[in-house]
N, C-alpha and C positions, 0 to 999 in steps of 0.2 A: 397173114397177120395184118390187122388194121393199123393205120398210122394216124388216126384222128387224135386231136389234142383239145381238151376242155380246160381253159384257164379260169382261175378264180382269184381276182386281185384283192378280195377282202372288202367288207363293208364296214363303215364307221357309223356309229350312232352317238349323237351328242344330246345330252339332257340339259335343256335350258330351263332351270328350275326357278324362274323369276317369281312364281307364286308357291314354291315348295314342291313336295312330292309325297305321294301315298301309293299304296298298292293299286287301287282302282284307277287313279290318274295315270299310272304307268301303263296299265292294260288298255285303257281308253285311248291313249296317245299312240300305242302300237297298232291298234286297230285303225285309227285315223290315218296312219301312214299308208294304209292299203292292204293290211293283212285281212284275209277272208275270215269272217266270223265263223262260218260253218266249218272251215278247216281247223280253226282253233278248237271249236267244240268237239270235233271228231277226234283230235289228238288227246284232248283232256279226258275223253271218255275212257282212256286207258288207265286213268287214276281210279282206284277202288274207293270212290267217294260218292255217296248218293244223297238225295234230298236237297238238291239245289238246281237253280236255273241261271245260266249266264245270258244276260240280255244287254243290248247296247242300243243307244239312240242318239240322235243329234241334239245338241244343247247350245243355246246362244247365251253368252255372258258379255255384257257391256259391248254389244255389237260384233263380237267375234264368235265364230261357230267352231265347235269341236265335238268329240265323241264322249258320251258318258257311259260308263260300264257299271252295272249293278249285278251282284251275286245275290239272288233271291233265295233265301234258305227257308225250307218248309218248317223246320223246328226252330223256334226262336231261342229255346234253351239249348244252346250248343254245347257240345262235349268239350271238357277241359282235357288237354293232352300234354304229355311229357315229350321231350325231344326224341327218345327212343321210339315212341309210338309213331311220331310223324315221319322219322327216317324209315321205319319199317313200312309205313304206308307208301312212301315214295319208292322204296326199293322193290316193293311187290307190284308196282304199277307197270303196265304195258306202255312204256315210254322210251324214247331214244336215250341212249347212255348219257350224252352230254346234258340232256334235260334233267335227268336224275342227279347227276353230279352237281350241276349248278343249284338246283333246288335244295339239295341236302346241305350244300355249303352255306347258302343264305340262312337256313334255319339254324345251322350249327353256330354261325357267327352271332345270330340273334340270341341264342341260348347262352353263349358265353357272356354277352353284354348283360342280359337279364340276371344271370347268376352273380355277376360282379356287383350290380347295384343293389341286389336284394340279399347279399351275403350268404349265398348257398352254392351248391354244386350244379354243374350243367345238367346232370341226369335228374336232379330234384326240382328243376325249374318247372313250375306250372304255367303252361301257355294258356292264357285266358282269351283275351281279344285276338292275339296273333296265332292262337292255336285253333281258332274257329274255322268253320268250313270256308267262309268267304276269304279269309287271309291265306289259307292253303291254296285256294283257287287263284288268288292274285299272284302268289309267288311262283307256283308251278306254271300258271298261264304265262307269266312273263318269260320264264325260261323256255317254254314252248315257242312263244312268239319270236324270241331272239334266234332260236334254232331254225324256225321256218323262214325267217327273213335273211338267214345266213350272215348274221352280224358277227364280225370277228374282233372288233375293238369298240370299247365304250368309253366315253369321256363325259365329264359333267362340269357345269358352271358351279361357282360357290353357292352355298345353300342359305336361304333366308330363314331365320329362326323367329317364330312368333312368340307370344307371351300369354300369360293368363293361367288358368287352371283347367284340368280335365278330370272327369269322374271315371275311375277304372275299377277293376276287380280288387285292386289294392287300396282303394279309397281315393280321396281327392289328391291329385299330384300336380306340382307346378309344371308349366310348359317352358321350354321343350321337355318332353318326357325323359326321365333319367336314362332309360335304355337308349333313346335316340342320341342323347349327348355322349353316352359311353361308346356307342358305335362310331360316331363322328370323331371323337377324341382318339380312339384306337387307330383310325385311319389317318388322323391328322388332316381331316378335310377342312378346307377354308369355309368360313361361315360369315354371315353379315347380319346385323340387327334389323328388326322390322317393327313398325308400330302396330301391326295387326294383332289384335287380341284373340288369335286363333292358333290352332295347331297346324302349322304349315308343313312341317316335316314329321311324319308319323314313324314309329319304330319299324313298321313293315317297309315303308319307303326308304328309310335310312339303311336297313339291312340289305335291301336289294342293291342300292346304289353303291354302298361301301364295299360290297362283295364283287360286283361286276365291273365297276369303273376302273379303268387303267390309270386315270389321272383326273385332277380337278383344276380348272383354269379356263383360259379363253378358248374360243372355238379353234380347233386345229385346221390345218389346210386339207381340204378334200373337195371332191366334186359333188355338189349338192344334187340329190335326186328326188327327195320327198320331204314334206314337213307334216307332222301330225300333232294334234292338240287333244289332250286328255283332260276332261272336266273335273274340277274339284267340287266339293259339296257345300262350300261356304259362298255367300254373296259378298264379295269384296268390292272395293271402289275401282277395281281394274278387272280385266278379264281373268278369271280364276282358272287358269289352265297350266298344265305341264306341257311344254313344247319340246318335241323331239325332231332332230334333224338327221336324216339318213342320207348317206352318200358313199361314194367310192373312194378308195385310197388314191391319192395323187401319185402318178408314176414318177418316182424320184428315188435317188439313192442317198439322200441326205441322212446323216447320222441322227439318231435320237437316243435319249438317255432314260434310264429307269432307276429309281432308288431301291436298293436292296439292303438286307441285313445278312451278314455272314456269321454263322455259328461254327465254332471250332472246339475240339476236345482232343487231348492226347490220351489214348487208351492202351494199356499194356497188360490187362488181365481179363480180356473177354474171349470167350470161345470163338475162334475164327469162323465157324459155321454160321454164326449169327449175323455177320456183316452183310451177307447177301440178302437175308430177310430184312435187315434194317434198311438197306438201300431201297428195296422194293416198297416198303410201307411209307418211307419218307416221300418218295415220288408220288405214291398214291394219294398222300395227304396234301399235295400241292407244292412240294419243294421244287425249286427251279433247277437246281443241280446238287448232286451228291457225289463226293469222291473221297477216296482213301489214299493217304500218302504214307509209305513206310518211313519210320524215323528211328533214331537211337536216342534213348532217354538217359538219365543219370545212371551210373553204374553200368553203362553200355547195354541197358535192357532194350531189346527190340520192341517197337510199339507201332501203333497206327494212329495217324492224325486224321480225324474225321472232319470234313468240311461240308457245310450245308449252306446253300444260298436260298433265301426265302423273301417273298414280298413282306412288307412290314405287318400287314393284317393277319398273317399266318404265324407270326413269331411265337406266340404263346403256345399254340397247338404243337408246333414242331419241337419247341424247347421241351415241353412236357413229355413228348414222345421219346426224345433222346434219353431223358433221365429214366424213363420207365423201361426202355429196351436195352440200355447199355449199363456198364458198371461205372461210368464216370460220375464224379461228384461235383463237377464244375464245368462251365462253358464260358468261352470267350466270345463276346459279342462286339461286332464292329459294323459301322455303316459302310456301304459300298455303292458305287455308281457304275451301272452297266451301260456301256456305249455300244450301240448296235446299228447295223444297217437294216433297213426294212426288209422283211421276208414275206413271201406269199407262197401259195400252193397251186401248182398246175397238175394236170392229170393226163397220162397217155393211156390209150385203150388198146389192149391186145386181145387175141382170140381166147385167151385164158382168163381175162379179167383186167381191171384197171390198175394202174400203178401211179400213186401220187408222187409228185416231184416237188420238193422244197427248193426255192430259188430266190435269189436277190435280183429284182428287176434291173436291167441295164438302161442307161440313157439312150435316146434315139441315136442310131448310127454307131453305137458301141457294141462290142461282142458280149454275149452272155457268158460270164466266167464262173459264177458261183451257183451250183445246182447239185442236188443229191436225191436219187431215188429213195423212197421210203422202204426201210429194211423189211418191215412186216409184209408189205405188199409184194416185194420181190420174192420173199420166201414162199408166199402162197402160190405165186405164179410158177416158181421153180418146181414145187411139188406137183402141181397140176400138169405142167408141160413135160417134166422129166429132164429138163435142161439143167446144166450146172448153174448155181446161183450167180457166179461171176459172169456168165453169159447173159443172164437176165439183167444184171446191172448194166452191162455194156449195151444191150439192146434198148433198154429204157432210156439211157442217156442219149443214144443215137437218135431215137425217135424225137426226143425233146429238142435236141440241137437242130435237127432238120426243120422243125417247125418254127424255130426262132432265128433262122438265117436271114 
């Protein structure tokens, strides 16, 4: 049995949006960080989408150089798509699972915002500009790039909002676009005014950032490794780039916090078999935690208290899911703050395969106390080896400890 260990401390990506953000600026900045264009093209080839070319070149703006990305489409009259069509396109693609999940979530959040501002339902939303080939490539390409760069955390600066008007398939609309404002408001993203009479934050850019960013604010502490510049399409009085900073998590055990929303309901009239399915789909839709507590209600009726923890941007989706899948007629909502130690993932390699280890890094000179082998990986190795599962747990922990002494 091999005892090699491969650790991943996790990479942080910071979006410095001093000139705003769009889909092509994001993809350009990710390539400027050092991502190989041919590798990106090869992965995107798994998307069942034809009639386009992804090209990138160097561009200088006000003395600063960066990467410009263009999605050149053969047919200028691009197809209008609904959300189910786009999700089906993504689900049928030969892409890594995390890429499909992130791409689908970005488009789903965008559809919810479009539906809200146009007074319709998510499935009835017509994607015009953002349903076109170039926008799909921008969104899926961004998800592919983050996967290839092994980014685990994303943060962003406050966003500058331009002004003026823009011509869309819905007619002439004020800037920022209504869908852009809806996305930013749902996420409670910090914004700042700008005198630029241009669209600085596009709906695609807003959908990407409000979906993937863990937080908005100043630059977090991390070890800087690379900087990338993605060119915008307007000629501004300053360099028109999206700047990305890529780095490694700082080795620390400082606590950090995250803002959550807690949903609760007392349920006394639901078929018990449904609870297992409910937990499964809530986790699949992004819930951070789901648990059931046995309680006694009035007249001493036995019941179950459902508790769900969610990030704020998924509140509406999980709320509607609970109403549709359970018998409850009301939910209690409360804000919660989660205090956490930083966690990362290591990996031990055995002759039957790798086992991931989740752990909290220890300070130099201190023992490593908090670690746990991944359940699914241990089960897989136990089946292949014929050893008891508890022995695989013991073995994985021993290999990991030996490497961290």
